[in-house]
C-alpha positions in Angstrom: 10.2 -5.5 0.8 9.3 -6.0 -2.6 11.2 -9.5 -4.1 10.4 -9.1 -7.7 12.0 -6.4 -10.2 11.5 -3.7 -9.6 12.2 -2.5 -5.9 9.0 -0.3 -4.4 9.8 2.2 -1.8 7.1 4.7 -0.3 6.2 6.3 3.0 2.2 7.4 3.9 2.2 10.6 5.7 -1.0 10.0 7.0 -2.0 13.6 8.6 0.9 15.0 8.6 1.6 17.8 6.3 0.0 21.3 4.7 0.2 21.8 1.1 3.4 23.9 1.6 5.1 21.5 3.7 4.4 18.4 1.5 6.1 20.3 -1.3 8.8 21.4 0.0 9.3 17.4 1.3 8.8 16.6 -2.5 10.9 18.5 -3.8 14.1 17.3 -1.2 12.8 13.6 -2.0 12.9 13.9 -5.7 16.7 15.6 -5.0 17.6 13.1 -3.1 16.6 10.7 -5.5 18.9 12.3 -8.6 17.7 11.7 -12.1 19.4 8.5 -12.8 17.4 5.2 -13.5 16.8 2.8 -11.0 15.1 -0.4 -10.6 13.3 1.1 -7.6 9.2 3.1 -8.2 9.3 5.5 -5.3 5.8 7.0 -4.0 4.4 9.2 -1.4 1.7 9.2 0.0 0.2 12.8 1.0 -3.0 14.1 2.7 -5.9 14.8 0.2 -5.2 18.2 1.1 -1.8 18.2 -0.3 -2.5 16.0 -3.6 -2.4 18.4 -6.0 0.1 20.2 -5.2 2.7 16.7 -5.1 0.8 15.8 -8.2 2.4 19.2 -9.8 5.8 19.0 -8.2 6.0 15.4 -9.4 5.3 15.6 -13.2 8.6 15.4 -14.0 9.5 13.0 -12.4 8.8 9.2 -12.1 7.9 9.7 -8.4 3.9 7.6 -7.3 1.9 10.1 -5.7 -0.7 7.9 -3.9 -4.0 9.0 -2.1 -4.3 7.6 1.8 -8.0 6.4 0.8 -10.9 6.6 -1.4 -14.9 5.5 -0.9 -16.7 2.7 -3.2 -19.0 5.0 -5.1 -18.4 7.0 -8.1 -20.7 10.0 -5.9 -23.2 10.3 -3.5 -24.2 12.2 -0.3 -21.1 10.8 1.6 -20.1 13.9 3.6 -16.1 14.3 3.7 -15.4 11.3 1.4 -14.1 11.3 -1.5 -14.6 8.9 -5.0 -12.1 7.6 -7.6 -13.4 9.3 -10.5 -11.8 12.6 -7.7 -8.4 11.1 -7.4 -7.8 9.8 -10.9 -8.8 13.4 -12.2 -6.1 14.3 -9.8 -3.8 12.5 -11.4 -2.8 10.2 -8.6 -0.7 6.9 -9.6 -2.1 4.6 -7.0 -4.6 4.3 -3.9 -3.7 2.5 -0.3 -6.8 0.4 1.1 -7.4 -1.4 3.7 -5.0 0.1 6.0 -4.5 -1.9 9.6 -5.8 2.0 11.5 -8.7 2.4 8.6 -9.8 -1.3 10.1 -9.2 -0.6 13.8 -10.5 2.9 14.3 -12.8 3.3 11.4 -14.6 0.0 11.4 -13.6 -1.1 8.3 -14.3 -4.8 7.1 -13.5 -7.0 4.8 -16.4 -6.3 1.9 -15.4 -2.1 2.7 -12.3 -3.3 1.7 -13.0 -5.3 -1.3 -15.8 -2.6 -2.0 -12.5 0.6 -2.7 -10.8 -1.9 -4.7 -13.2 -2.6 -7.1 -13.5 0.9 -7.7 -10.5 2.4 -7.6 -9.4 -0.6 -10.5 -12.2 0.4 -12.5 -11.7 3.6 -12.4 -8.0 2.7 -13.7 -5.7 3.3 -10.6 -3.0 1.2 -9.3 -4.3 -0.3 -5.4 -1.6 -0.5 -2.8 -3.3 -3.3 0.0 -2.9 -3.8 3.4 -2.7 -7.1 4.9 -1.8 -7.6 7.9 -2.9 -10.2 11.5 -3.2 -8.3 14.8 -1.1 -8.9 18.1 -4.2 -11.1 19.6 -3.9 -13.6 16.6 -0.3 -13.8 15.9 -0.8 -15.7 19.4 -2.9 -17.3 18.8 -1.0 -18.8 15.9 -3.8 -18.0 13.0 -1.7 -14.9 11.9 -0.9 -16.4 8.7 -4.5 -17.4 8.2 -5.8 -13.6 9.1 -3.7 -12.1 6.0 -5.1 -14.9 3.9 -7.9 -13.9 4.8 -7.9 -10.3 4.3 -6.2 -10.6 1.2 -8.8 -13.0 -0.4 -11.5 -11.1 0.6 -9.5 -7.8 -0.4 -9.7 -9.5 -4.2 -12.7 -11.4 -4.3 -14.4 -10.3 -8.0 -11.2 -8.4 -9.2 -10.2 -8.9 -12.9 -7.2 -10.3 -14.3 -6.7 -7.6 -16.0 -6.4 -5.7 -13.1 -3.9 -8.0 -11.7 -0.6 -5.7 -12.5 -2.3 -3.2 -11.2 -2.7 -4.3 -7.6 0.3 -4.0 -5.1 0.4 -5.8 -1.3 1.7 -4.3 1.5 2.2 -7.1 4.6 1.7 -4.6 7.5 1.4 -7.0 10.5 -0.4 -5.0 13.4 2.0 -5.9 16.2 4.5 -3.9 14.1 2.9 -0.7 13.3 2.5 3.2 14.8 4.4 3.8 18.8 5.5 1.0 19.9 5.1 -1.6 17.7 8.2 -4.1 17.8 9.6 -4.5 13.8 9.0 -7.4 12.2 12.7 -9.7 11.6 12.9 -11.1 8.3 12.1 -14.7 8.9 8.5 -13.1 10.4 8.0 -11.6 7.0 9.0 -14.6 5.1 7.0 -17.3 6.7 3.3 -14.6 5.4 4.8 -13.0 2.5 5.1 -17.1 1.0 1.6 -18.1 1.3 0.1 -14.4 0.5 2.6 -14.7 -2.9 0.9 -18.6 -3.2 -2.2 -17.1 -3.1 -1.9 -14.1 -5.4 -0.6 -16.1 -8.3 -3.9 -18.5 -7.7 -6.0 -15.8 -6.7 -4.8 -13.1 -10.0 -3.7 -16.1 -12.2 -0.7 -14.8 -12.8 3.0 -16.9 -11.9 4.4 -13.3 -11.0 1.4 -13.0 -8.6 1.7 -9.1 -7.1 4.7 -7.0 -5.5 4.6 -7.5 -1.6 6.2 -4.9 -0.2 6.9 -4.9 3.6 5.9 -1.6 6.4 5.6 -1.3 10.1 7.6 0.8 12.2 10.4 0.9 9.3 13.9 2.5 9.6 17.6 2.7 7.8 18.2 -0.5 9.6 16.0 -2.6 9.5 15.6 -1.6 6.2 19.0 -2.9 4.9 17.9 -5.9 7.1 15.0 -6.8 4.8 16.7 -5.7 1.7 20.0 -8.3 2.4 17.2 -11.3 2.8 15.1 -11.1 0.4 11.4 -13.2 0.1 11.0 -15.4 -1.8 9.7 -15.6 -5.2 
């Protein structure tokens, strides 16, 4: 959950849904959100194949449509990859970078994440940067340091003028996926406080950047985090 206004709520659909499935999902979501103005910004990150259809449906709403990944090059012999310019042309609002599944399953390094962050920002996209520690790092007492390292490496070389297009997600790896244990407000507070301090330093902005929590989130623990705000 984010600690500053506005609030941000979103979901990553991962490798689920055809374009028709996503259209139905987005239509129902927009209807459920209603038309009343709120301080909450919502977003959905569908698979690449669903992006054009989702963007078309969401055009008249405040719902952001995001991509789940991006390559750092503008074009080239990168079979199966999607460039930031391609995403910008579709009209996506933000792009997910640094997710734990990309780091673990596809070998993404801090350097690769940094290149993706800078490329996306250079093409006018918002970046939704994920950081989070593994269970091993947490047990060793190095969890906070791991999150700070990921954050600082990812934002290396990012211009201060792009700071307002950066959002950060704290997604502890030990809390993600089947069998994950949702973090408690105290777990989140410890890491978010450190991340917020580094964001203020790195981006040279008093407000830093929005920080969200993600990791086996459901209705019950989402309310728990909302009622236990993180440090400002």
